[in-house]
N, C-alpha and C positions, 0 to 999 in steps of 0.2 A: 270446198260444200262438200256438207258429208252427209249422204244419206244409209241411215242406219235402220235396215231390214229385218230385224230379231229373229224372225222365224224360218225365216229361206235358208237352205243348203248353204255350206262355208265352208269352204277351202283351206281357213285358220282355225284356233282355237278361239271361244267367245268364257270373255270372265263375266263371273255372274258375283253380283254384286248380293247376298243372302244373310239376311236380320236373323237373327239368332233369341231365342226367347228374354227378355232383362232380370224375369224374376220368372214364374212360371211354367212349366218344359209346356205344357200342354200347350201354350201358345206357340209354335212353330208351327206351321204350317205341312198339309200332305209333301207340295210344292216342293219346299226348301229341302226336305229329308229324300226326294226324286234324287234333288239337284244335287247334295252333297254323297250320295250313293252314287251318282255317274259320274261327276268330274276324274280329271285325270292324279288330281290335286288340290286340297285344302289350303289359301296360304289363310292362318290365323293371325289372332295380337297376343294371345297367351296360347302356342301349344297345350301345355300341358291342361286349361280351362278350356278347350273346344273341346279335348281326349276324353272330359268327364262327360261331356253332350253326345260325342258319336258314342261313344260305350253307353250308356241308359239308351238310347236307338241303334244298336245294334251297329253300328255305320263306320265299315276298314281304311277306308277311301285315304291317302297316306297324308299325310300334316309335313307343312313349309312357315317356319315364325313371316310376319313381314308387322313387322312392328315402329313404332315411335325413331327408336332407335336405331335400326337397316333397314329400313323402307326404300334408301337407294339407292344401296348394295344390291335388293334382292330385286331391284325395278326389271334391271336387265334379264335377269334369268325369269321372271314370270314373261316379259315380254321376250325370250328366244323360246319358253315352252309354248303359248300361245302362238308363232310363227310355224313353230313345228304338228300343231294344229292339235291340242293338250289343248284342254278345257279346265277352265281355273274359276275353284269361288272361293272370292275373299267371302271373310268374315270377322266380325270384333269378338268383344268380350260378351256383351250385352247390344241389342238394338240393332239399328245401323248402320251399318261400315260408314266409314269417311267425314257422320254427323256427331263432331269433337271425337273423332277416332277415327283412326290409318286409315285412307285408301282415297283421298284424294285425288295424290301424285299418281299414283297406278294409273285412278280413274280415268285422266288424264293424256298419257301417255298411251294408252290405249287409244281413244278414241282420235288419236294424232293419229296416230299409224293403222287406225279403220281396222279394229278389230272389236267384233262386238263386243256391247257391253251393254247389258242384261239386271236390269233392275228387277229385283223380286220383294213384293208387297210384305208390309210386318212386323212387328215389336218395334214402336219409338216409347220413348219414357216423355220428350214433350207432348208430343199430340193429344197422348192418353190424360197427360197434369190437366194441358188447356182445354180439350172436351171438361174435361170432370173437374175443376175449376166455378163455374160460372161465372166466369169474367167474358166479355164480349170476346166471341173469336172468326171476323169477320175478317178485320186484317191484323194480322199480328206480324214479327220480328222473333227468330227463334236466335239467340246469342251467346247460349253455350258458356262458357267458363271467362269467368271478368277475369283483369288481372290481379295476380298477388297481393304487389303493393298497394297500397291502400290508396295515396297520389293517384296511381293512374287509376284505378279501381273506377272510384271518384268522378275522376274525370270520362271520362264513357256514362257511369250513370249521368253526369250531369247535359251529356252528349244525347242521351239515347233518352233522357227524359224531358225535350219538349216535340215527342213521337203522341200521335194520339193513336198507333197500335198499342195494341197489346202487348208484353215484352216477356221473353222465358229464359232463362238461366237455369242452367246447371250448379250444383254446387256443394259440397263433401258437408260430410257432418263436424269435420275441424272446425270448418271457416262458415259457415250459417251464421252464426251468431252473428259475428263482423260483419256479414253483406248487409241482413235486416239489418245491424244500425247506419251503413254507409247508407244505404235507400233510405231509412227514412231522413237521414241528412242530405240528401240531396235528390229526392221524391215528392218527398213530404207526405202526410197522413192520406195515402191512396188504398184502393181495395185492393188484395193483394192475396196468392192464394199461395198456399204448401204444397209439394207430395211427397212422400216420404216411400219408398219400401215396394214401389207400383210393382201390383199382380203377384206379389210374396204375402206372407200370410199376415205379417202387421202392415198390411197398407195402409196411412194415413195422411188425410183429407184435409190439413188445417188453413179454414177461409175466415178473411175479417181484415181488419185495416192494418197498415204498416203499423204502428203500434200496438196496437193488441200482439199480434206477430212477433213485434220487441217483446213483449214483455212473454208469452209465452216458450219464445225462445232461451230465454234468462232462470228461469222458472221448470224448463224439462233440459233433459239429456237428451240433444239432438244425437239420435243413432241412424244408417247408414245414407244411401243417396238421396240425394234432393232434388226436384223442380219448384223453381219457384217460378208465379205468374203471377205480372203488377199491368195496371189497369193503363192506358194510356194516359195522354196530359188530357185534364180538358180543355185544355186554351187553345186555340187556332194555332198552328202551326202558320211561322211564321216565312215570308219567300228573302230570298237571301237575296238580297239588291247589292250592285255591282258599285264597290266602292268607286267613290266619283274623282281619288287618286288614283284611283286603277292604270292608266294611260299614261301615267306622270311618269318623267326621272327626279332619283330622288331627290340632288337641289332643287330641280324646282317646285315640290311639295316643298320644302324648307321654306322656298322663297313664297311659297302664298299665306302661308300663318305669318308668316315678316314680314307682309304687305299691309292683313288682317293687325297688325300694332304688335304679335311677338320679340322679344327677345334672340339673340340665332339659339341661345341653349335653348329656349321653352319650344320654340319651334321643332328643335332636335328632336326633344324631348317625344312633343306629340307625332312626328311621325314613324318613330317609334316606338312608339304605342299605336296607333293605326296599322301599324307596317307587321308590325310582333320580332320588333325586330332590336339588335342590341344599338343599344344607342351610339357607339362606338363603329360601331357598322357605318351607319347615317352621318354622322359625324365627317366621317371619311369620306365619305362619296359627294359633302356639300364642299368643304375643303380643302379635295385636292381637284 
C-alpha cells in the first residue's frame, strides 16, 4: 500500500498532470499557469503546439517531448529527473493528459516508484459534452475512440449497447458519419447528442435521435473534433450466469449432447458453439 500526501515536502520531484485548454485559452487555471512556470521541465505531447500556449502566457520553462511513439524511451529519463528532485509537468495537446492521450504509463511508473503524482483539475471535452447533452448523467461510461475497423467497432458497440449507463465517445470528423451509422445499426434509434469544437468560436451541439443525427451528418460536412453522447439501454442488464458446462472436460461436454440423442458430429459442432472454439479443437479433444 502506498499513501501519498501531495502537499508535504518531498525529497524527490513531483509529477504534475496539467490539463490545458481544449480550445478557449481563457479556460486555463491560475494554478495550471503557476505549475507550468515553476517546474523544471514540461513533458508535452507536441512541443510545437505547447510552445504556442507557453508563448501566449509568457512562460519560458524548457520542453521535452512525450508522445505515443517515444513514451517508453522517455520514461526512464523522466523518472531519473524525478529522482534528482526535479518536478515535471505533463501536458497533452488539449484537455486532461492520459485520457485518450499519452500519460498513463508514466503515471503508473511514477506511482510504483512512489514519486508524488499530483493531478490538477481542468478542461475535459467529454464531461462538457455529457453535461451539455441533456442526457442522463447519474451513471456514465467514457470509452474514448472506438476501433477503426468496422467489424471491431460494431463488436464493441454490441457489447456496450447492453449497458444502462450513458456512453461517451470521441471521434474525428473523418469517421463521424461512419460511426453514427454503426451506432444506428447496433444500438438502434436511441436519444443521442454530439458536440463539436467545444469552447471554440464554432462550438455546436446537435441533440436528437440516432436516426436524426445520421440524417444531419449526411446533410452537413462535419468539421472539428466530436464528442458523442449516447443514452444507455432501456432494457435491464442481464447478469451473466455461469454456463452449466463450465466445469466439464471437452470430451464430457460432447458426451452430454450425445446422451441426449445427438450424433458425435452434431455434438462436437454444438460444443464448439457453446465454448466459442474451433470445431477441430473439440474434435481432437473428444477423439484423442
